[in-house]
N, C-alpha and C positions, 0 to 999 in steps of 0.2 A: 420587431427587429429580425434581420437576416444574419444568422450567426454561423460561422464556419468553425467547426471543432476539428483540430488536428491532433491525433493521438496514435502512437504506434500500437497501443493496446486498446481494445474495445470489445464489446459484447460479440460473442458469448464468453469471452474472457471476463473475469470478475474484477472490475475496477470501478472506483467511484465516478469516473467520467461517464459511465453508463447512466447514472442517476442524474447527473448534470444535464445530459441530453434529454432524458425523459421529462425532467422537471421543467426545463425551458420550453419543451413542446407543450406541456400541460398549461403553461402560462401564456400560450398563444404565439410563441416565436417560431419562425421558420429556421430549421436547423439542418445543416449538412455536415456529415462526418467524413473526414479523410483518414483512412486507417489502413492496416495491413491484414493479411490472412491470420485468423486466430490460431495461435500455437503455444500460448503461455499457460501454465509453466512446464508442460510436458516436453516441449521442444518439437513436437510434430503437429502438423495441421490437423485440427479437430476433424474427426471422422464425419460428423453430421454436416459440417461445412463442405468438406471435400465431396461428399455425395450430392449435395444440392446447394451450391453457392448462392443461387437466386433467392433461397429462403432467408438469407442473411443480408439482403440488400436494403432492408428497411427496419427501423427500430423506433417503435412508438410514434410513427409518422415521420421520422427523420430519415432522409436518404443517406445510405451508407455506401461510400465509394471505397472499394478495396484495391490496394496496391499489391503487386506480385511479390510480396515479402518473402525472403528466404527464412525458413524455420530456424529456431534457435539450435535445435539438435543437442548434442553433447560435446563438451570441450570448448576451450577458449577461442579457438580459431573460428568455429562455427558461430559462436556467440558474436564475435566481432563482425563476421559477414552478415549476420542478422541485423546488427545495428546499422551498418553502412548500407545495406540493401534498402532500408526504409528511407534513408537520406537520398540515395540515388534515384529510386523510383518516385519518391515524393517530390523531388525537385524537377525530375524529367517528365513524369506523367501527370503529377498533381495539377500543374497549371493547364495542361491540355484537357484533362477530365473536367476541370472547372471553368473551361473557357466560356466567355460570354456571361458569366454569373457575377453579380455584384453582392457584396456583403457589407453589413454595417459594422461588424466586429469579428475578430478571429480570436478563438480561445485555444490555447495549447496546453495539454495535459502532459507534464514533464516529470515522470519518474524516470529511472535510468533507461536509456542513456540521454545525456543532454543533447546529443546530436539529433535526436528526434524533433527538436525545435527548429532545425535548419529549414525544412520545407515551409514551416509557418512563417519564418523570417522572409523567405523569398516571396511567399504569397502576400504578405503584408505590403511589400513593395509593388507587386503586380496589381493587386486588388485595391490598393490605396485605402486600407482599412486598419484600424488600431489593433494591436496584438497584446493580449493578456496572457501571461505565462504563469502557470501554477507549478511552483517548484516544490517537489516532494522528496528530492534526492539531490544533495549538494555535490556538484563536481567542481574541481578535481578532488575535493577532500575525501569523498567516498572511495574513489579509486585507490588512494593511498591507504585508507583504513582497512580495506579488505585484502590488500596486497596484490591487487590486479595490476597496478602500475607502481614501480619502485624508482624508476629513473627520474631524478629531479628535472632533467631537461624535458622529458615527456610530460611531466606534470605541469611544467610552465607552459608548454604548448597547449595543453588542454585548458589551462587557465586563460590563455589568450582567446581560445575558441569560446569559452564561457563569457568573457568580456564582450566579444563580438556579438553574441546572441543577446545578452542582457541590455546592451546599449541600443538595441533595435526593438526593444519591447516598450510599450506605452505604460503598462503596469506589470509589476512582478509580485506574485502572491506567494508568501512563504507559509509553509504548514506549521511552523513554530516561530515564536518571536525571537528565539535564539538564531534563527536563520538570517535575521536582518543584517547583522554585521558582515558575515561572509558574502551575502548577496551584494551589499553595498560596496564591498571591497572591489568587486569586479564591475558593477554597474556605474559606480561613481555618481549615483543619482538617488539619494535616500528618499526623495519625495515620491519616487515611483513605487516604493515597497509597501505592501499591505499584508496584514495577518489574515490567513484563511486556513483554519485547521480542518482536519478530516472528521467526518461524522460517521455514525454507525449506519451501515447500509440498511436499505428498506427491509431486507430479509429479517433483520433483528428487531423490527417494530412489534412483532407479536409477543404477547404475554406468554412466558414459558409454561404457565399453568395450562394453556390451551394446546401445548405441543406434546406429542408422544416422544418418549425417550428413544434414541436411536437403538435399533436392535443389536448393532455392533457392540454395544456396551454391556449386553447381558452377561458375558463371561466375567465381567469385572464387578458384578453386583456384590456388595459387602465390603469392597476395598475403598480406601480413600483415594479418589481419582484426581490426579494432577494432569490437566490437559493443556497441551500446546497445540494451537491450531493456526495453520497458515503456511507461508513459504519456509522451506527448509533450506537455508543458504548459509554462506559464510558469516554474514553479519549477525545471524541469530545465535551464534556461539554455542553450537551443540556440544563441542568438547567440554565446556563447563557444565552444561545440563547433564551429560552422561556421567561426568565426574561426581556430581551431586547424587545421582541415582546409584552410582557405585558405592558411595559412602553409606547409603541407606539400603544396601542390598539385603540386609537381614530383615528389613521391615517389609515382609511379604504382604502386609496389609495396605501398603502404599503402592499404587500402580501409576506409572507415568505413561500417559497416552499421547501419541503424536498423530495428529490428524492433518494431513496435507502432503505436499510433495515439493520438490525443488532440486536444485543442482547438487546439494549435499546429501540428498536422501539415501543414495546408495552407500555413501561413506557411513552414515548413521546406522544403516542396517548391518553393515559389516562390523562396526564397532560393538553393537549390541551382542552379536555372536562372539566376537573376540573377548569381550569382557564378561561373557556369560551372564548377561542381564535379562535373558529371555523370560524369566519368571516375574520381572517387575517393570520392564520397559516394553511397550507394544506400539508398533506402527500400524495405524488403521487405514492408511491410504488417503488419497484425495477424493473429496466428495463435493457435489455442487453447493454453491453458497446457500441456496434455499434450504439445504438440509442441516446447515450448521447449528441452528437453534436446537434441533433435536439432540445433537451431541453436547452442546453447552448445558442442556437441562440435566443430563446425567453426570456432569462434572461436579466435583466438590471445590475445585480451585482452577483458575485459568492462568496459565503461565505465559509471560511475555519477557523476552530477553533480547539484549543487543550486546555486542562486544564492548570492552572497555577502551573506547577510542573517543577523542574529543568531539569528532564529528557526530557520533551517535548520541553523545550527551545532549546535543542540540535538538535531537529528533523526538517527536512523539509518534511512536509506531502506530500505523493505521489500525492495528488490531485492538489498541487500547480502547477506542471509542466503542467498538463492537463488544468487547468484553464488559465494559461498564454498562452498556445497554442491556446485556443479558442478565444483570442483577446477580452475579456470582462474585465471590471474593477473588481478588487478583493476587498473584504472586509475581512481583516485578523484579527481575534481576537487571536493573537499569541504573544508569547515572542520569543526572541532569533533569531535563524537561519532562521526560516520561515518568520518572520516579516522583517528581513533584506533583504531577496530576493525581497519581494514586494516593499520595500522602494527603494532599489537599481534600480529596474526596472522602478520605477515611474508608477507602474501598478495598483495603487488603494490606499485605505486608510487602515491604521492599527490602532489597539488599544491594550492595554495590555490584556493578556489572562485572562479569567473569569471576565472581567469588563463589565458587562451587560449595565451599564449606558453609558459607553464610546462607546460601540457598537451601541446602539440606536442613540447616537449623530452622529456617522459616517454614519449610514444609512440615517439619515435626511439630512446630509450635501451632501452626494452623490446624493440623490434624488433631491436636490435643484439645482444641477449643470445642465448646458446645455448639450444637446446630443453631441455637438461638443467636450466639455471637457471630457465627458466620452469616446467618440470615441478615443481621443488622448491617454487616459490611456490604452485602449484596444490595440492600435497599438504598444505602448511601451511594453506591456505585450508580444505580439507575437514576437517582435524583440528580446527581452531578452531571451525568450525560445529558439529561434533558435541559439542564440550565446552561451548559457550556458548549455542547456539540449538537445543537438542534438543527436537523437537516434543512427544514423549511426556512429557518431564519438565515442560515449561511448561504443557501442558494439564492434567497432573496437579496442578500448583500451582493452576491456575484452579479445578479441581474442588474442591480443599480450601477455597479462599476462598469459593466458592459455598455449600458446606456450613456453614462457620463463620458466614457472614453470615446464612444461614437460621436456624441455631440461636440466634444472638444476637438476631435480630429477634423470634423467638418468645418468648424470655425477656423482652424489653422489653415485649411486649404482655401 
């Protein structure tokens, strides 16, 4: 099959779409990627790419076509310009860069923003190929939940845009079964919706017994280490995390470690100083995905959180599968689907979203358990990940959907 992948985010940025491309290539398919210049999450174009763009024009044998995307930078205005620059250049330059090429199917990776799917919609029409959209972030619901858009009129306009995109997709893949109802509200076509969860990235396949603990964790030896890893944004509810840490400020034996970066990172740094939490809360910065197992190995618990919003109760955070794969106990300050996964797996302790007091209680409870009890949770976590979020099985299912969509599209024509 000849597959076109459209994604605003792509390698060397760390997203699961990278593995979809490499796996499809390994299975013998011809893959072309239409994407932008790498700048997530820091907001500036990656130095290695800026120094030698040609070195990033191929990925596991797939051709990578880069659009002149405006970097995210800092602030809402620059973020908005980043979103729309991908739409503009994707619709203007995308068809030109892909002129003369035929594709059997188009796959669009849609985390925020939903507008990133517009070039794929246009290319579906030009290339006369079916479009599969993987929805990882529900719009307009997310915009309202994080307070980015408050105007009902504007939210209705975004909803109309979402309906326009969904109705022009041949299959819509939801990362959670709870996504089905919101998707179908805009698509009006429940027969097009499929369940396609996120898996643990390839970097987490390694047995932690074979991994050296990150040297950055040496100063925290002897403490009970609660680790948050990933994007530091509004949705992750750091006010509640810091409030829990503040409740436990006298527990100098409990260290809260934040590994990652994001739009809220500077605010978190300032709050740690303002609340005088420098003895128990530590920001360790952003590190390559390949190094994350070395951080996970040194953690005693892995923390995942989302704000108490209905939209987030429908979401299974991407880091959940990575945490489960690591075989460490989870602390989940979540509602809905994400908490259900941790509870079903017996992989850790949960508490309601945004409940800082309950999180502090669960941290204390987990810290008081024996190493054997925590080890049992970790083993259950890894077993559940293998049974429910197996990468080869899931990408095999995607491959089948791509083939079926291509055959169905040809029959219709």
